[in-house]
Residue frames as qw, qx, qy, qz and C-alpha x, y, z in Angstrom:
[[0.052, -0.267, 0.277, -0.922, 11.31, -3.86, -18.37],
 [0.290, -0.517, -0.798, 0.105, 8.69, -3.96, -15.64],
 [0.138, -0.436, 0.022, -0.889, 6.38, -1.13, -14.66],
 [0.282, -0.340, -0.812, 0.382, 4.76, -1.00, -11.24],
 [0.249, -0.501, -0.182, -0.809, 1.60, 0.88, -10.32],
 [0.217, -0.164, -0.787, 0.555, 0.78, 1.26, -6.64],
 [0.365, -0.509, -0.262, -0.734, -2.49, 2.21, -5.02],
 [0.668, -0.476, -0.572, -0.008, -4.18, 2.24, -1.64],
 [0.397, -0.032, -0.417, 0.817, -2.24, 4.76, 0.40],
 [0.226, -0.726, -0.339, -0.554, -3.88, 7.54, 2.36],
 [0.102, -0.421, 0.480, -0.763, -4.60, 9.05, 5.75],
 [0.694, -0.364, -0.599, -0.168, -5.86, 6.87, 8.56],
 [0.450, -0.737, 0.264, -0.430, -6.20, 7.18, 12.32],
 [0.007, 0.427, -0.869, 0.251, -4.07, 5.20, 14.71],
 [0.489, 0.040, 0.797, -0.353, -5.45, 1.68, 15.01],
 [0.690, 0.518, 0.068, -0.501, -6.94, 1.76, 11.55],
 [0.717, 0.010, 0.639, 0.281, -6.24, -0.32, 8.46],
 [0.408, 0.703, -0.272, -0.514, -5.15, 0.19, 4.89],
 [0.843, 0.099, 0.497, 0.182, -4.51, -2.16, 1.98],
 [0.073, 0.705, -0.444, -0.549, -1.84, -1.39, -0.57],
 [0.863, 0.337, 0.375, 0.039, -1.78, -2.92, -4.04],
 [0.057, -0.678, 0.519, 0.517, 0.96, -3.02, -6.65],
 [0.851, 0.412, 0.316, -0.084, 0.35, -4.30, -10.17],
 [0.352, -0.476, 0.581, 0.558, 3.26, -5.21, -12.43],
 [0.731, 0.625, 0.251, -0.111, 3.17, -4.94, -16.21],
 [0.004, 0.784, -0.503, -0.364, 5.61, -4.85, -19.09],
 [0.376, 0.438, -0.772, -0.266, 7.72, -7.33, -21.00],
 [0.910, -0.146, -0.156, -0.354, 6.06, -10.74, -20.96],
 [0.746, 0.212, -0.543, 0.322, 9.41, -12.40, -20.35],
 [0.117, 0.329, -0.532, 0.771, 10.19, -10.24, -17.34],
 [0.615, -0.300, 0.107, -0.721, 6.67, -10.50, -15.97],
 [0.939, -0.080, -0.261, -0.208, 6.66, -14.27, -16.07],
 [0.714, 0.162, -0.495, 0.468, 10.05, -14.43, -14.37],
 [0.273, -0.699, 0.230, -0.620, 9.09, -12.33, -11.36],
 [0.571, -0.061, -0.752, 0.323, 10.49, -13.95, -8.26],
 [0.287, -0.394, -0.584, 0.649, 10.38, -11.78, -5.20],
 [0.083, -0.693, -0.310, -0.645, 7.78, -9.07, -4.69],
 [0.489, -0.403, -0.547, 0.547, 7.71, -6.80, -1.71],
 [0.097, -0.928, -0.209, -0.294, 7.21, -3.50, 0.03],
 [0.535, -0.042, -0.300, 0.789, 9.69, -1.06, 1.47],
 [0.129, -0.924, -0.346, -0.096, 9.04, 2.23, 3.23],
 [0.490, 0.182, -0.151, 0.839, 10.87, 5.48, 3.76],
 [0.254, -0.853, -0.398, 0.224, 10.03, 7.97, 6.46],
 [0.225, 0.942, -0.059, 0.243, 11.20, 11.61, 6.14],
 [0.080, -0.833, 0.509, -0.200, 14.93, 11.90, 6.75],
 [0.684, -0.338, 0.639, -0.092, 15.38, 8.15, 7.10],
 [0.015, -0.303, 0.860, 0.411, 16.61, 5.26, 4.99],
 [0.758, 0.069, -0.318, -0.565, 14.35, 3.11, 2.88],
 [0.283, -0.299, 0.865, -0.288, 13.70, -0.05, 4.86],
 [0.317, -0.088, -0.889, -0.318, 12.19, -3.43, 4.13],
 [0.597, -0.175, 0.256, -0.739, 8.61, -3.98, 5.27],
 [0.773, 0.020, 0.603, -0.197, 7.77, -7.37, 3.80],
 [0.285, 0.441, -0.682, -0.509, 8.62, -9.64, 0.89],
 [0.822, 0.104, 0.485, -0.280, 7.05, -12.70, -0.69],
 [0.152, -0.336, 0.794, 0.484, 8.57, -15.14, -3.17],
 [0.539, 0.126, -0.520, -0.651, 6.85, -16.78, -6.10],
 [0.469, -0.093, -0.878, 0.027, 6.50, -19.87, -3.92],
 [0.509, -0.695, -0.351, -0.367, 4.76, -17.94, -1.19],
 [0.659, -0.281, -0.399, 0.573, 7.54, -17.66, 1.37],
 [0.075, -0.921, -0.159, -0.347, 7.26, -14.44, 3.35],
 [0.573, -0.076, -0.341, 0.741, 9.59, -12.24, 5.32],
 [0.180, -0.899, -0.308, -0.256, 8.60, -9.35, 7.58],
 [0.177, 0.517, -0.407, 0.732, 10.35, -6.57, 9.41],
 [0.313, -0.214, -0.803, 0.460, 10.09, -7.11, 13.15],
 [0.107, 0.156, 0.288, -0.939, 8.18, -3.88, 13.64],
 [0.555, 0.099, -0.235, -0.792, 5.26, -5.02, 11.47],
 [0.297, -0.001, -0.954, -0.048, 5.04, -8.73, 12.30],
 [0.048, -0.405, -0.838, 0.362, 1.56, -9.66, 13.44],
 [0.198, 0.628, 0.269, -0.703, 0.07, -6.43, 12.07],
 [0.404, 0.588, -0.371, -0.595, 0.86, -6.51, 8.34],
 [0.758, 0.090, 0.645, 0.039, 0.21, -9.32, 5.87],
 [0.181, 0.533, -0.534, -0.631, 1.77, -9.58, 2.42],
 [0.707, 0.252, 0.658, -0.056, 0.16, -11.65, -0.32],
 [0.079, 0.433, -0.533, -0.723, 0.34, -11.95, -4.08],
 [0.779, 0.431, 0.370, -0.267, -1.74, -13.01, -7.04],
 [0.439, -0.304, 0.633, 0.560, 0.66, -14.53, -9.53],
 [0.414, 0.519, 0.686, 0.297, -1.95, -14.64, -12.30],
 [0.100, 0.957, 0.261, 0.083, -2.47, -10.88, -11.95],
 [0.606, 0.288, -0.186, 0.718, 1.19, -10.11, -11.21],
 [0.258, -0.751, -0.015, -0.608, -0.01, -8.15, -8.20],
 [0.478, -0.075, -0.683, 0.547, 1.26, -7.91, -4.64],
 [0.397, -0.756, -0.275, -0.443, -0.79, -6.68, -1.69],
 [0.311, 0.113, -0.632, 0.701, 0.02, -5.38, 1.76],
 [0.482, -0.689, -0.450, -0.301, -2.75, -5.52, 4.33],
 [0.270, 0.267, -0.481, 0.790, -1.86, -3.18, 7.17],
 [0.537, -0.661, -0.477, -0.218, -3.78, -3.43, 10.42],
 [0.608, -0.701, -0.198, 0.315, -3.38, -1.74, 13.81],
 [0.517, 0.586, -0.009, 0.624, -1.53, 1.10, 12.15],
 [0.513, -0.665, -0.209, 0.500, 0.59, 3.35, 14.33],
 [0.142, 0.969, -0.073, -0.188, 1.96, 6.87, 13.74],
 [0.398, -0.585, 0.619, 0.341, 5.40, 5.26, 13.39],
 [0.631, 0.269, 0.684, 0.249, 4.14, 3.54, 10.24],
 [0.321, 0.900, 0.109, -0.272, 3.87, 6.91, 8.49],
 [0.398, -0.409, 0.593, 0.568, 6.08, 6.81, 5.40],
 [0.595, 0.500, -0.340, -0.529, 6.14, 6.56, 1.64],
 [0.765, -0.087, 0.636, -0.043, 5.64, 2.91, 0.76],
 [0.325, 0.588, -0.568, -0.475, 7.41, 1.55, -2.31],
 [0.957, 0.139, 0.203, -0.152, 6.61, -1.59, -4.20],
 [0.051, -0.653, 0.714, 0.246, 9.63, -3.66, -5.25],
 [0.948, 0.227, 0.143, -0.169, 9.85, -6.50, -7.74],
 [0.264, -0.566, 0.712, 0.322, 12.79, -8.67, -8.68],
 [0.866, 0.421, 0.221, -0.155, 12.81, -10.25, -12.13],
 [0.836, 0.443, -0.048, 0.320, 15.72, -11.88, -13.93],
 [0.682, -0.141, -0.199, 0.689, 18.12, -10.43, -11.40],
 [0.116, 0.370, 0.059, 0.920, 16.92, -6.85, -11.74],
 [0.091, -0.484, -0.639, 0.591, 15.15, -4.75, -9.11],
 [0.014, -0.496, -0.433, -0.752, 12.21, -2.59, -10.13],
 [0.106, -0.297, -0.561, 0.765, 10.56, 0.10, -8.01],
 [0.046, 0.771, 0.605, 0.191, 7.18, 1.75, -7.96],
 [0.151, 0.639, 0.020, 0.754, 6.70, 5.49, -7.63],
 [0.184, -0.046, -0.662, 0.725, 5.67, 5.25, -4.00],
 [0.366, -0.631, -0.488, -0.480, 2.42, 5.84, -2.16],
 [0.031, -0.411, 0.465, -0.784, 2.06, 7.95, 0.97],
 [0.590, -0.486, -0.644, -0.030, 0.69, 6.40, 4.13],
 [0.011, -0.433, 0.355, -0.829, -0.02, 8.79, 6.99],
 [0.536, -0.454, -0.708, 0.071, -1.22, 7.59, 10.38],
 [0.141, -0.627, 0.142, -0.753, -2.56, 10.24, 12.73],
 [0.273, -0.039, -0.822, 0.499, -2.49, 9.84, 16.49]]
């Protein structure tokens, strides 16, 4: 099993920045076999959508709507993934969920609210 603890959400004005963090813990076997880490978001009444992912080798993938504004990174030694969000827009308002894949299983965090005011 893998447990995920997210932090860093909050309220910010349009054009501002936030940094999300997600630390993974749990079974040593599962932790050391983490491959993909990433962030998804879900706005009210909408589907949960991919924001960004990063593999253990550092390959990244971004949703088109956040390219150039958001940066995903990870610290493999700390089993932590980060999402630096710049130039935030009201359309970025959502609950952001951390996601980790280990040994073929998907694990999800509890979600952290990001609200961008205009």
